[in-house]
C-alpha positions as CSV (number, residue, x, y, z in Angstrom):
1,M,84.5,110.3,191.9
2,P,86.4,112.9,189.5
3,F,89.1,111.9,187.3
4,I,92.1,113.9,186.1
5,T,92.2,113.4,182.6
6,A,95.2,114.5,180.3
7,S,95.0,116.6,177.3
8,K,95.0,114.7,173.9
9,S,97.9,115.1,171.3
10,G,97.1,118.3,169.2
11,P,97.1,115.9,165.8
12,L,94.5,113.8,167.5
13,N,92.0,116.1,168.9
14,W,92.1,117.9,165.1
15,L,91.2,114.7,163.9
16,E,88.2,114.1,166.3
17,G,87.2,117.7,165.8
18,F,87.1,117.3,162.3
19,A,85.8,114.0,162.2
20,L,82.6,115.1,164.3
21,T,82.1,118.5,162.3
22,T,82.2,116.1,159.0
23,I,79.9,113.2,160.3
24,L,77.7,115.6,162.7
25,Q,77.2,118.7,160.5
26,G,78.4,118.2,157.0
27,F,77.0,114.5,156.6
28,P,73.2,115.3,157.0
29,I,73.1,118.5,155.2
30,F,74.8,117.0,151.8
31,A,72.9,113.4,152.5
32,A,69.4,115.5,152.2
33,A,70.4,117.5,149.1
34,S,71.5,114.2,147.4
35,L,68.2,113.0,148.2
36,M,66.6,115.7,147.1
37,V,68.6,115.3,143.5
38,K,67.8,112.0,143.0
39,L,64.0,112.4,143.9
40,L,64.3,115.3,141.0
41,G,65.4,112.5,138.5
42,D,68.7,113.8,137.9
43,Y,71.1,110.9,137.7
44,R,74.3,112.6,136.1
45,G,77.5,112.8,138.0
46,S,79.4,110.2,140.2
47,S,78.3,108.0,142.8
48,P,75.9,109.9,145.4
49,V,77.9,108.1,148.3
50,L,81.2,109.8,146.8
51,T,79.6,113.2,146.5
52,I,78.3,113.2,150.0
53,A,81.5,112.2,151.3
54,L,83.7,114.7,149.6
55,A,81.2,117.7,150.1
56,S,81.1,116.7,153.9
57,I,84.9,116.7,154.1
58,F,84.9,120.2,151.9
59,Y,82.4,121.5,154.3
60,S,84.5,120.6,157.5
61,V,87.8,122.1,155.8
62,F,86.0,125.3,155.2
63,V,84.1,125.7,158.3
64,V,87.4,124.8,160.7
65,S,90.0,126.9,158.8
66,V,87.3,129.9,158.7
67,G,85.4,128.9,161.7
68,S,88.2,129.0,163.8
69,A,89.7,132.2,162.5
70,L,86.0,134.1,162.5
71,P,84.2,132.4,165.4
72,T,81.4,135.1,165.7
73,L,80.5,135.0,161.9
74,F,80.3,131.0,161.9
75,K,78.7,130.6,165.1
76,N,76.3,128.0,164.2
77,G,78.5,126.0,161.9
78,Y,81.9,126.1,163.7
79,E,81.7,124.0,167.1
80,A,84.8,125.0,169.3
81,Q,84.2,122.3,172.2
82,F,85.1,119.7,169.2
83,F,88.8,120.9,169.2
84,D,88.7,120.7,173.2
85,A,91.7,118.8,174.1
86,N,90.5,118.2,177.6
87,L,87.3,116.3,176.7
88,S,87.0,112.8,175.5
89,L,85.2,112.1,172.2
90,S,81.7,111.1,174.1
91,E,81.9,114.4,176.2
92,K,82.4,116.6,173.1
93,I,79.1,114.6,171.6
94,A,77.5,114.8,174.9
95,R,78.0,118.5,175.3
96,W,77.2,119.3,171.7
97,R,73.8,117.6,172.2
98,T,72.8,119.6,175.2
99,K,72.9,122.9,173.4
100,P,69.3,123.8,172.2
101,A,70.4,124.5,168.4
102,T,71.5,121.2,168.1
103,S,67.9,119.8,169.0
104,V,66.5,122.1,166.3
105,Q,69.2,120.6,163.8
106,L,68.8,117.5,164.7
107,M,65.3,117.4,164.4
108,A,65.0,119.2,161.2
109,S,67.7,116.9,159.8
110,V,65.5,114.0,160.6
111,L,62.1,115.1,159.8
112,L,63.5,116.1,156.1
113,L,65.3,112.9,155.5
114,S,62.4,111.1,156.8
115,L,60.1,113.2,154.5
116,L,62.7,112.5,151.6
117,A,63.2,108.9,152.3
118,A,59.1,108.3,152.2
119,I,58.8,110.3,149.1
120,A,61.5,108.4,147.4
121,G,59.7,105.2,148.7
């Protein structure tokens, strides 16, 4: 049974898109990088949790601002559907997961993090 859904407000929709970009795209990259640095034995700097959170947020700010202006240049990083006000949060995630490139990205992230976790032991 099809339902008519109302568009979300601009700020709420932007916040959803930004959060999805941060959590689904930025976080796995910087979590793997932080784990690699830990495996190399470099313990300088602040908390890894803070570093991962800030790097993920800065990544999202960059990708969202530049990706929306130049979508052909950032076709692998910027997801326009994350900012579609007509989709619910679960629909945004479901559509993102059905893309073939997403499957490869998720598999690579899972394998890399699993390997690094196994080595860190």
